[in-house]
N, C-alpha and C positions, 0 to 999 in steps of 0.2 A: 833679533836678527838672524834667520837661514846664515849658514856660513856653506860654502862648498867649494869642495877644494882646488877646482878648474872657475875660469872667466867663466861663463854661461851666457854673458852677454858677446864674447869672441863669435863674429858668423867664421870663424872658422872651426871654431873649438864645436859649434855649435851644428857644424853639416858634421861633423867629424861624424857628434852623438847620433843626430838621426842615420846618417848612416851603417851604422854601428847599432843603430835600436835601441839606444842607450836613452833614459831616464832623468830630469831630472832626478829624485828620489835618491837613484843610485850614487848622487857624486854632493850629498845633505854629510859636511863633518858631522862628526858624536863624539864627547868624552866616555868615557868608564859611568859616571853618573849618570847619565839618558836611560842605561841598562838597567837600572835596578829597578827592584818594582817589589810587587808585598811574597813569601817565599821565593827568593831567587839567593840563593848562595852564593858569598862572593867570589867564589869559583867561577860559577857557573856565567855569572857576572863576567867577569874577565874572560872568559873563553866566546863568552859575545861577539866580548869591544874587539878580542883577536882576530875575530870572525868576518864578524863588520871592514877591518882594517886593511885586513885583508883583499876582500872583494874591493873594496873603495880604492887601493894601493894597485889591482889587476885591469881595473875598467883606466884609469887615470895612464897607465905604462900604454893598455893598448889604444886611446885615443892619442898618445904623444905617441904614439910605431904610426897610427894610418896618417897622422901631419907629417910623418917624416919624409910616409914614403910619399905624399904628394911632393911635395918640396927637391925628394930627389928626381920627379918621376919630371918635372918643369925643370931639374938642370941640363945639362949638354951631357951626352953621350963619354967622353972622356971624365966627367966625374961623380956618375953616378958606381952605388957597389955595388956590388958582384958578392951573391950570392954561391954557399957549398951545396947544399941543401938541393934536393932534387924535389920536381915534383909531387916525385911519387910518395918518396919519402917522408913527406910531411901530410897525404891524406891518409896515407896509412895510419902516423902517429892518431891525427888527430881522430879518426876513426877508430885502434883503439883504444883512448878515452873515451870515448861515448860509448864502445860497449860497456867498458864499463861502467859507467853511470850507472848505464839503462841496467844490468844487471843488479844491481839495487834494489830498485823497486820489485814490488808486488805483479806477478803477470796480468793483470788486467790494467795498473798501469801504465805496463810497458811495453802497451799496444796500443794501448790513447796518446802516449808517449811517441810513439814509431810513428803512428797515422798523421798526426801531426805534422811528423820535422822532415816525413818524406811526401806530405802533401804541396811541399813548397816547391818538388820539384816533378810532380805533377803538370800544372800547367805550363807551358813554354807559350809565348807570342810568336809568331811568322818571325821568320829573317826579313831583317828590309833589301826590296826590290830598288834595283835598280831606276828610276826614270832609262826607258829604251829612246834611241834616237827616231826611232820608225813615225810614223804620221797615223793617229787610229781614227773610229770616223766615232759619231759625235755616241752616237748609242755604244759603244761598248765601253766606250769612258763613261757613261751616267750611271749604265753598272755595275763598273768594276768600286764604284766614287761608295753605289751601293751595299755591293755587298763585304767592301773594308764596313763603313759600319756596321753592319748586324755581326762583324767577326767580333770586331773591341764590345760589339753591346754586351754578343754571347759569354766572351772572355769576361767584361767586368761581372756581370753577374753569374759566373761560375768561381769566381775569386769574393765578390764579398756569400758566395751560397756558403766553401766553404771554413771565410772566415767569424761565421753564423755557429756552425757545426764541432767550429775548433777551440772556438768562447765555453762554445756549450760542456764540450769535453771538463773545459779547465772546474766553468765553475760544479760539475757532478765533483772532478776529485777533489777540488773544496769542501765538501757534504762530507763526502766519503771520509775522511781525515778530520772534517767537524763531528763526524760519528765516534770514528774508532779514538779521540781524545775525550770525547765525553761518557763511553763506553767506561775504559780507562778508570777518569774520574770520579765514574759513580758507584764503581764496588767499594772505596772508600766510605761513600757520605752514605751506602745503603741504609744502613743500621740505624743510624740518624735519621733518617729518613723513615725508614718501616716503624720507631717508638713517635715518632710527629704522629705515622697516619693513621698508627692504632689508635691514642689518644686521639688523634679527630674523629674517627667512626669510633669508639665510644661515648665521645662527646657526641657524635651526629644519632647513635641510640638511644641518648636520656633523655636529646629530646623530644626522637623522635615519637619514646615512647610517655616525655611528659607531653607533648600537644596531641595522644592519644587518648590517654586521661583526658585532658580536658575536655573535648570530644566527646565520649563519653556522658562526662560529671551534665554538660551543656542536652545532651542526647537525653538523658534519665529527666536531667531538669523539664525541658523542654516537653515528656511525656509524660511528667508529674501536670502539669500547666494546662497541658491537652488533653486528658480524662477530666484534674479538678470543673475547667471549663464546661468540657460534656458532663461528666458529675452537677454542675449546678444547673446545667441549663434543662436538667431534667426531673430534680427536687425543686425548680422552680414549676417548674410543669403536672409535680404532683401535689405544693402545696396549692396554686393556682388550681387545682381539679376538689382539692379536702375541702380547699374553705367557700366554693363552691356547690361540693355536698353539704355543706355541715350548713350554710345558711337553706337549703330545703329539707333539711330534718326537723321533725316534730318535737314538743315539751315531754315527749313519752320516751320516744328514743332514746334520747339527752338524758331524756333518767334512768334507760335503761343500761348504757354505755357507762355510764356514772357509777351503778351499779359492780357491775359487771368489775371494773376499774379495780373497784373498793375492796371485790372478793382477792382480786390480782397480789396487791398489795399486802393482804390479812394475808393469802397465803404461803408468800417468801417474809416477812416478816414469825411467820412458827419455822418454818426454813434452815431460818438463821441462828432460833435459837437452839432450835433442837444441837444443830453447829453443836455452838459452840457451850452444852450441856457434855458434847460428848469428848469436845480435848479434855474437860478439866475429871471427866470424870478418866481419859487419863492418863492424865495429871499425877492424878492421886494414885493408883494402883503403881504406877513408879515410884512412887517416893515408897510407897508403903512396902515392894518388894528391897529395894536400899538398904530400910532402915532392917527388915530381917539377915540380909545377909553381912551387918555390922555388927548387930549381935552375935552371933555364929562368931566370926574370928571374934571379939574379941574375949567367945568361953575358954573357945581353944586356945588362944595364945597365953593364960594365963591359968591353966595348968602344966602348960609343956616349957613355961620358965625355967620353974626349978633346977629341971633333970639337965634340962641344957646346961643350965652355968657348972653344975658339979663336973656335969661332961666336959666341961671347958677346963677345971681346974685343974684336972689330971691328966691333961694334956698339954694342958702346961707345964708343968711341973716335968715332965715324963722329956719333951719337948728340951729343957734346960740341963740338965741330964746328959744325955745325949748332946746338948751343944759345947757342952762344957770337954767332953771326954772332943769333939772334931775339933775343938779350934786347939784342945791342947798338941792332935797331931798334926794340925797344918801347922801350927806355930816354930815344929821343928822342919817339918817340909819347909819350907818357909823360908827358914834360918838357912839350911843347905843348897837349897837352891839359887840363895841369895848370890853366897861365896861365887858357887860355879858358874852366876852369871857373871858376878863382876871380874872373873878371871875372864871368863867368853868374854865380856864385855870389852877390857881391853886389848884383846888381839885384834877382833875386831877393828876397833878404831886404830889400832896401828894397820891395819890392812885398809881400812878407808882413807887412810888418810895417803898412805902410799897409791894406793887408786884414785885420790882426785888427785892428784900433782898429776901423775899419767893423765887422766881424764884433760885434764888444764893446761897440760904442756900437746895434746894432743889438737887439744879444738883447738888452740891457738893456731898450731902448725896449718889444725884443717880452716882454720880463719881464712890468713894470710894466704892459702895456697889458692879457695874461693875466692877472693877478692883478686889476684892474680889472672885468672881462669875467666871471673866475667869480666873484667878489665879485656883482657885477647880477645872473648869473644865480644864489649859492646864495640873497641875496634874495628873486629872482622865486620859486623853489623853497619860499622858506619866506612868505612872503607866498605865495603859493598854498594850502599846506598849513593854514594855521590859516586862510583864508578859507575851503579846505573842512570842515574841523571848524569851524566856528564854525557852516557853516552846513548842515553833520549832526546838531549839536548842539540849530540852530533849531527843521528837523523837527521832534526827537525831541520837545522839548518844545514843539512847535502841535501836533504824534499827542499828547502825555500828557495837554495843555491842552483838548484834546476829547475824548480819553476822560474826564477829571474834569467836562466838562459833561454827558457823555454819564450815569452815573454820578452825579451830581449831578440831571441831571432824570428817569431811574429812578428813585432815591427820594425825590426830589419829586411825582412821580405816583404811588411808593405812599403815600407820606401822604395825598396828593388822595385817591385811593382808599378806603382805611383813614377816614379821618370820615365820607368819603361811605356805606361803609358803616354806620359807629356812629349815624352821624341815619339813616340807613333804618332799622336795626333800635329805636335811640331810637324815630322814626314808630308802627313796626309794635306796641312794645311801647305806647305808649300808646294806640294800638288796641286792643289788643286789651284795654285796662284800662278804654278806656272803653262796650266791648260785655260788658264782666265787668258794670261798674256798673247800666246802662241793664235790663240782663239780673233785676237783685237790684232795682232801680227797680221794675220791671214784675210782677217777685213777688211786691212790697211789696203795690203797689197792686191785684193781681188778690185776693190775699190779705185782703185790708182790706177794695173791695169786696165777696167772696164773706162775708163776716163782717155785713158790710152789709143785703146784700141778706138775710140768716138774721132779721136784727134789726126788720128790718121784715115780715118773714110774718107774727111772732113776736109785731108791733104788729097786725098785719091779722087775724088772727086773733079776737084779744083784746076789739079793740076794737066785730070781728063779735058776737062773745056778749054784750061788754056794750052791744051795741047792740040786739040780740033783747030776752033779760033783763037789763036792770040790775039787778033785786034779787033774782037769783041765786047760790047760795052759791060755783060758779067764778066765776064773772062778778067777783062779789068778793076772790074766793083775786087774780081774774088782774091784780086791779086793785091790791091787795096789790103783789102781786109784778114789777108793773113800776112805774114815774114817772110823775103823773099830766101833768107839759111831756112827754115823749113820747110820753105820748096824745093832749095839745093838739097835739100838730106831725100826728102824724098824724091825729088829725080836719080838722082844717083843709087836711090836704095831700090828704087823700077829698074833700071839699066841693070845692077844687078841682077 
């Protein structure tokens, strides 16, 4: 169940909400858990909750102040609260706050907001005119009613056009904000998207190459089939011609053709035998040449083996004597170098041990410093990122607050315009009713005056007849038909 900060079903609160342009969604009470989401830190969650709670508190205070003002206006003059601040001070402060809020927007959005706020003051209904006491002609009355209706229709159309323009401008702003957010988030996703796109493009290229290879194979197979079909048709035609020509030949022609065919076969066999004999001769010659080379190599090797063996023995003896001498020299040098090396090695080991100890100490010291510096850098990065996210969230919340204010001002303006239109229509209906009542009264007065005039004329005629001859029959009949009082009144009126 959705819970609200105030009782929306109460008529006083509902009327105050309409007058201030506040919607039901602005009075919904939310908890801290309602502002949680994906990749939302607890700090941003708390910031959103505090901002929403502040807005809700301000809206509730506005509704309560309006209700207090209404209650104070209903009280007598003695109990009304007097305000010390002048109207000029309040308007100056409100204009200052509005200008500060508008300066936070970029120039394009600022122009749109200024146009939406200033458009509320462009249309103004005409002032209420009191009905005149003087009588007007019927033609003038009809013209006034027609012109008033036309003016109201024009004003209503202008109001509708302005509302449509404001809605379109707000939609454009929302689209621009969505595009900016998308561009900001797209930068972080570009690398992953590029990899995916490259992988997809590579897959598409492979698929296209496979399709092209498959199409080429199909085309080659189709061409082969077509060529085979064409060739088969030609072969069939040639075979049919051959059969027909063979049936038409005689026995002599057939014998001649067979002899020619036997000759060709004999020639081909002779050629094949010649080729085989040439191959055999070549192989024989190659074998003979290889055998000759082997014989020469064996003869030379036998004569040179003894000489080479004697030379090798002499060389080995010389090498042994030289080797023994060199070994003695080397052994002596090795002992000297060994002693010197041991001395230097001990000195170097001592130096290395001291250097290792120094290096270990310095390395540990550097590690500690690096860890401390890395921790400081990470903490700074984390703090900067958090500050950036908080500033970003604050800007979003400020933009949302400004949008709420604009929407509230629009609803407030629509409510005021509807009230003014209702009052104007009610006034018009009252004027029409007054006109109809006056017309009825004038008609009744005219009818009663006509009847009175007719009665007066009848009375004057009767009085004239009675005055001339009061004892005549006609006079006596008119006296009976008329009342004596009316006659006396008519006589007195005539004497006067």
